[in-house]
C-alpha positions as CSV (number, residue, x, y, z in Angstrom):
1,M,71.0,47.5,112.2
2,A,70.8,51.3,112.7
3,K,74.1,53.1,113.2
4,Q,74.8,54.7,116.6
5,D,74.9,58.5,116.7
6,Y,78.4,59.7,116.1
7,Y,78.4,62.0,119.1
8,A,77.2,59.1,121.3
9,T,79.9,56.9,119.8
10,L,82.5,59.3,121.0
11,G,80.6,60.1,124.2
12,V,80.5,63.9,123.7
13,D,77.9,66.5,123.6
14,R,76.7,67.9,120.2
15,K,78.2,71.2,121.1
16,A,81.7,69.8,121.8
17,N,84.6,71.7,120.3
18,A,87.5,70.3,118.3
19,D,89.7,69.8,121.4
20,D,86.9,67.9,123.2
21,L,86.4,65.6,120.2
22,K,90.1,64.9,119.9
23,K,90.5,64.1,123.6
24,A,87.5,61.8,123.6
25,Y,88.6,59.9,120.5
26,R,92.2,59.4,121.7
27,K,91.0,58.1,125.0
28,L,88.5,55.6,123.6
29,A,90.7,54.6,120.6
30,M,93.6,53.8,122.9
31,Q,91.3,51.4,124.9
32,C,90.1,49.4,122.0
33,H,93.0,49.7,119.6
34,P,93.6,46.3,117.8
35,D,97.3,46.2,118.8
36,R,96.2,46.3,122.5
37,N,93.4,43.8,121.9
38,P,94.7,41.1,119.5
39,G,92.1,38.7,118.2
40,D,89.2,40.7,119.8
41,K,86.7,41.3,116.9
42,G,84.5,43.4,119.2
43,A,87.3,45.8,120.0
44,E,88.3,46.0,116.3
45,H,84.7,46.9,115.3
46,R,84.5,49.4,118.1
47,F,87.7,51.0,116.9
48,K,86.4,51.3,113.4
49,E,83.2,53.0,114.7
50,L,85.3,55.5,116.7
51,S,87.5,56.3,113.7
52,E,84.5,56.7,111.4
53,A,82.7,59.0,113.9
54,Y,85.9,61.1,114.5
55,D,86.7,61.3,110.8
56,V,83.3,63.0,110.2
57,L,83.1,65.2,113.3
58,K,86.6,66.6,113.1
59,D,85.9,68.1,109.6
60,E,83.8,71.2,109.8
61,Q,82.1,70.6,106.5
62,K,81.3,66.9,107.1
63,R,80.1,67.8,110.6
64,A,77.8,70.5,109.3
65,A,76.4,68.0,106.8
66,Y,75.9,65.3,109.5
67,D,74.2,67.7,111.9
68,R,71.7,68.5,109.1
69,F,71.2,65.2,107.4
70,G,72.4,62.6,109.9
71,H,73.8,59.3,108.5
72,A,71.8,59.9,105.3
73,A,74.5,62.3,104.3
74,F,77.1,59.5,104.0
75,E,75.5,56.9,101.8
76,G,78.7,55.2,101.0
77,G,80.2,55.5,104.5
78,A,82.3,58.2,106.0
79,G,85.5,56.2,105.4
80,S,84.9,56.3,101.7
81,G,85.6,60.0,101.5
82,F,83.7,62.7,99.6
83,G,82.9,60.3,96.8
84,G,80.6,58.4,99.1
85,F,78.0,61.1,99.4
86,G,74.8,60.5,97.6
87,T,73.1,62.8,95.1
88,G,70.4,63.7,97.7
89,F,73.0,65.1,100.1
90,A,74.9,66.8,97.3
91,S,71.9,68.8,96.3
92,G,71.2,69.6,100.0
93,F,74.8,70.8,100.4
94,A,74.4,72.9,97.3
95,D,71.5,74.7,99.1
96,I,73.7,75.3,102.0
97,F,76.4,76.7,99.7
98,D,73.9,79.0,98.1
99,E,72.8,80.3,101.5
100,M,76.4,81.0,102.6
101,F,78.0,82.1,99.4
102,G,75.3,82.7,96.8
103,D,75.8,86.5,96.8
104,F,79.6,86.2,96.8
105,V,79.7,86.3,93.0
106,Q,81.1,89.0,90.7
107,G,82.4,91.1,93.7
108,G,79.2,90.6,95.8
109,R,76.8,91.2,92.9
110,R,74.7,88.2,91.9
111,T,74.6,88.2,88.1
112,S,71.6,86.0,87.3
113,G,72.8,86.2,83.7
114,V,73.2,90.0,83.7
115,M,76.6,91.7,83.8
116,Q,76.7,94.8,85.8
117,G,78.9,97.7,84.7
118,A,82.1,98.7,86.5
119,D,82.3,101.4,89.1
120,L,84.2,104.5,88.1
121,R,86.5,106.9,90.1
122,Y,86.8,110.7,89.4
123,N,89.3,112.9,91.3
124,L,88.0,116.5,91.8
125,Q,90.3,119.2,93.1
126,I,88.7,122.2,94.8
127,T,89.8,125.2,96.8
128,L,89.4,125.7,100.5
129,E,86.9,128.5,99.8
130,E,84.9,126.1,97.7
131,A,85.1,123.5,100.4
132,F,83.7,126.1,102.9
133,A,80.8,127.2,100.8
134,G,80.1,124.1,98.7
135,K,80.1,124.1,94.9
136,K,77.9,123.1,92.0
137,T,80.0,121.9,89.2
138,S,79.8,120.0,85.9
139,L,81.9,117.0,85.2
140,R,82.7,115.3,81.9
141,V,83.4,111.6,82.6
142,P,84.6,109.2,79.8
143,T,82.5,106.0,80.3
144,A,80.4,103.3,78.6
145,V,76.8,104.2,77.9
146,P,73.9,102.1,76.5
147,C,74.0,101.9,72.7
148,D,71.3,104.0,71.1
149,S,71.1,101.9,68.0
150,C,70.1,98.7,69.8
151,R,68.9,100.2,73.1
152,G,71.4,98.2,75.0
153,T,70.3,94.8,73.8
154,G,73.3,94.2,71.6
155,S,71.1,92.8,68.8
156,A,70.6,94.5,65.4
157,A,67.3,96.3,64.8
158,G,64.4,94.0,64.4
159,T,66.1,91.1,66.2
160,A,66.4,90.1,69.8
161,P,68.8,88.0,71.8
162,T,67.9,84.4,72.6
163,A,68.4,82.6,75.9
164,C,71.6,80.5,76.1
165,A,70.7,76.9,75.8
166,T,73.6,75.8,78.0
167,C,72.8,77.9,81.1
168,H,69.1,78.6,80.3
169,G,69.7,82.3,80.7
170,Q,71.4,82.2,84.1
171,G,74.9,83.0,82.9
172,R,76.4,80.3,85.1
173,V,76.5,76.5,85.1
174,R,76.9,74.0,87.9
175,S,78.7,70.7,87.8
176,Q,78.9,68.0,90.4
177,S,82.4,67.0,91.7
178,G,81.9,64.4,94.4
179,F,80.9,66.2,97.5
180,F,81.0,69.7,96.0
181,T,78.8,71.5,93.5
182,V,81.0,73.8,91.5
183,E,79.5,76.9,89.9
184,R,81.3,78.7,87.1
185,T,80.7,81.1,84.2
186,C,78.8,79.6,81.3
187,P,81.4,78.9,78.6
188,N,78.8,79.2,75.8
189,C,77.6,82.8,76.5
190,Q,80.5,84.0,78.7
191,G,78.1,84.7,81.5
192,A,75.7,86.9,79.6
193,G,72.9,84.4,79.7
194,Q,72.0,85.3,76.1
195,I,73.2,84.6,72.6
196,I,73.4,87.4,70.1
197,R,72.6,85.9,66.6
198,N,72.6,89.2,64.8
199,P,74.9,91.7,66.6
200,C,74.4,95.4,66.4
201,R,76.9,97.0,64.1
202,T,77.3,100.1,66.2
203,C,78.3,98.4,69.4
204,A,79.4,95.0,68.0
205,G,76.9,93.2,70.2
206,A,78.1,94.7,73.5
207,G,75.0,96.8,74.0
208,R,77.2,99.8,75.0
209,V,79.6,102.3,73.5
210,Q,82.3,104.6,74.8
211,R,81.2,108.2,75.3
212,E,81.9,111.2,77.4
213,K,79.0,111.8,79.8
214,A,78.3,115.3,81.3
215,L,77.1,115.3,85.0
216,A,76.0,118.1,87.3
217,V,77.4,117.5,90.8
218,Q,76.6,119.4,94.0
219,I,79.6,119.4,96.4
220,P,78.3,120.0,99.9
221,A,79.7,122.7,102.1
222,G,82.2,121.4,104.7
223,V,83.8,118.6,102.7
224,E,87.3,117.6,103.7
225,D,90.3,116.4,101.8
226,G,89.6,112.7,100.9
227,T,85.8,112.9,101.1
228,R,84.1,110.4,98.8
229,I,80.8,111.1,97.1
230,R,78.9,108.3,95.5
231,L,76.6,108.8,92.5
232,A,74.6,105.6,92.2
233,G,74.1,104.3,88.7
234,E,76.4,106.8,87.1
235,G,79.2,104.3,86.4
236,E,79.7,102.2,83.3
237,A,76.6,100.7,81.6
238,G,76.4,97.0,81.9
239,L,76.8,94.6,79.0
240,R,73.7,94.0,77.0
241,G,71.3,95.8,79.2
242,G,73.0,95.0,82.5
243,P,72.6,97.5,85.3
244,P,75.2,100.3,85.5
245,G,77.9,100.7,88.1
246,D,78.4,103.7,90.4
247,L,80.6,106.8,90.1
248,Y,82.8,107.7,93.1
249,I,84.0,111.3,93.3
250,F,87.1,111.7,95.5
251,I,87.5,115.3,96.7
252,G,91.0,116.8,97.0
253,V,91.2,120.2,98.8
254,S,94.1,122.3,97.6
255,P,96.5,123.9,100.2
256,H,95.6,127.6,101.0
257,R,98.2,130.4,100.9
258,I,97.1,131.8,104.2
259,F,94.9,129.3,106.1
260,Q,95.7,125.9,107.4
261,R,92.7,123.6,108.1
262,E,92.4,121.3,111.1
263,G,89.0,119.6,110.9
264,A,86.4,122.3,111.3
265,N,88.9,124.8,112.6
266,I,91.3,126.9,110.6
267,H,94.6,128.5,111.6
268,C,96.6,131.4,110.3
269,R,99.8,133.2,111.2
270,V,99.4,137.0,111.4
271,P,102.3,139.5,111.6
272,I,101.8,142.1,114.3
273,P,103.8,145.3,114.7
274,M,106.0,145.4,117.8
275,T,104.2,148.5,119.2
276,T,100.8,146.9,118.8
277,A,102.0,143.7,120.5
278,A,103.4,145.7,123.4
279,L,100.7,148.4,123.8
280,G,97.7,146.5,122.5
281,G,95.4,147.4,119.7
282,T,93.1,146.2,116.9
283,I,94.0,144.7,113.6
284,T,92.0,143.6,110.5
285,I,92.4,140.0,109.3
286,P,90.8,138.1,106.3
287,T,88.3,135.3,106.8
288,V,87.8,132.1,104.9
289,E,84.4,133.3,103.5
290,G,86.2,136.2,101.8
291,G,85.3,138.9,104.4
292,R,87.2,140.7,107.1
293,A,87.2,140.5,110.9
294,Q,88.5,142.8,113.6
295,L,90.8,141.2,116.1
296,V,91.7,142.8,119.5
297,I,95.4,142.3,120.4
298,P,95.9,142.4,124.2
299,A,98.9,144.5,125.5
300,G,102.0,142.4,125.9
301,T,101.2,139.8,123.3
302,P,104.3,137.6,122.6
303,T,105.2,135.8,119.4
304,G,103.3,132.5,119.2
305,H,100.4,133.6,121.3
306,Q,97.2,132.1,120.0
307,L,94.0,134.1,119.7
308,R,90.6,132.5,118.9
309,I,87.7,134.0,117.0
310,K,84.6,131.8,117.5
311,S,82.5,130.5,114.6
312,K,84.9,131.9,111.9
313,G,86.3,128.5,110.9
314,M,85.0,126.0,108.3
315,T,81.5,124.9,107.7
316,V,80.6,121.6,109.4
317,L,79.5,119.0,106.9
318,H,75.6,118.6,106.9
319,S,75.3,121.2,109.7
320,K,74.7,124.9,110.2
321,S,77.5,125.3,112.7
322,R,81.0,126.4,112.0
323,G,84.4,125.8,113.6
324,D,86.7,128.5,115.1
325,M,89.5,130.5,113.7
326,F,92.8,130.5,115.5
327,V,95.3,133.4,114.9
328,H,98.9,132.8,115.8
329,A,100.6,136.1,116.6
330,I,104.0,136.8,114.9
331,V,105.6,139.9,116.5
332,E,107.6,141.8,113.9
333,T,111.0,143.4,114.7
334,P,111.3,146.8,113.2
335,V,114.0,147.4,110.6
336,S,115.4,150.5,108.9
337,L,114.9,152.7,111.9
338,T,115.3,156.5,111.8
339,K,117.8,158.1,114.2
340,R,115.1,159.3,116.4
341,Q,113.5,155.9,116.6
342,Q,116.9,154.4,117.5
343,D,117.4,157.0,120.2
344,L,114.0,156.2,121.7
345,L,114.8,152.5,121.7
346,R,118.1,153.1,123.4
347,E,116.3,155.2,126.0
348,F,113.9,152.4,126.5
349,E,116.9,150.0,126.9
350,R,118.5,152.2,129.6
351,D,115.2,152.2,131.6
352,G,115.8,150.5,134.9
353,S,112.7,148.4,134.7
354,Q,113.9,146.3,131.8
355,A,113.2,143.0,133.7
356,T,109.5,144.0,133.9
357,H,109.4,144.9,130.2
358,S,110.8,141.5,129.1
359,P,109.7,138.8,131.6
360,Q,110.7,135.9,129.4
361,S,114.2,137.2,128.9
362,H,114.5,138.0,132.5
363,G,113.5,134.5,133.5
364,F,116.0,132.9,131.0
365,F,119.0,135.0,132.1
366,H,118.1,134.5,135.7
367,K,118.2,130.7,135.2
368,M,121.5,131.1,133.3
369,K,123.1,133.0,136.2
370,E,122.0,130.3,138.6
371,L,123.6,127.6,136.4
372,W,126.9,129.5,136.2
373,E,127.0,129.8,140.0
374,D,126.3,126.1,140.4
375,L,129.2,125.3,138.1
376,K,131.6,127.5,140.2
377,E,130.9,125.6,143.4
């Protein structure tokens, strides 16, 4: 007699979630539990059917198998555990496993008997000027390169590797463990998929040797501190002819003695004579590309005032545009004054319009006076 559909047994929809399954099972199991129906063989059989159905559907893996293969997935009965699954289902589940996790091998790289080389990291320090203009530079990277003697095969001249008899050249073997198919590295060839009968004397059968490799690298204009540049295939050579890894260059931009970078913009603090700040004028300042720019200082410029020069900042990565340059004014107080200069400043101090000359000072002392008057009341 054909078994009833597990979803129908529990009276739920095939899209029912875990909570719906649990509620349905508890409700029906309570009704036909043997303790509540002593001597009732029908209730006992019904209870077993409910338990069998719930045992399968509450488990995500069992449920997935049932949804795909139906009762054929449980040849020995669900109550018998994973050991009850037939070989037909096991091979089917192996297909599912391959679909879901087949590429999740060796860090996301499917080996198929070939061992890929490791990725490499190189830290490159450059100046702010080099980050602005870009730079073509040469690097010498210690790495593993294919062996010239055996051309990366690992076998001595005149010989060739043979396919591993254990894994048939795949580098991995599968074994059945009840419900699961377990895949692991071949113990005979250590995942290489090949056996070296006569190893190369230069590389000892590895197919690669350690050597320093020279590379020409173009650093693009506008790179920022922490930028990562990937050079595909410039990492370590793979074992015995395997594909190479990648080289990742991490850019570090050294602090500048004048400029501070903020994205595409740059900032600098520029000292300004007191007379220029008070009367206004023009000063010459350096730029990040190595040139000079004229900056107009408005009359009455205070310390900390920010002046912007458009398009004099950093190069924007992969763009022809530039950021802006922000100049922060630092008004200098004169020192070592001559007697005449001191007399002129004293005359300026005695001027009755001092409040107009120093608006910030006037505002501060005015607020202080108000504070003292409030304290007296």
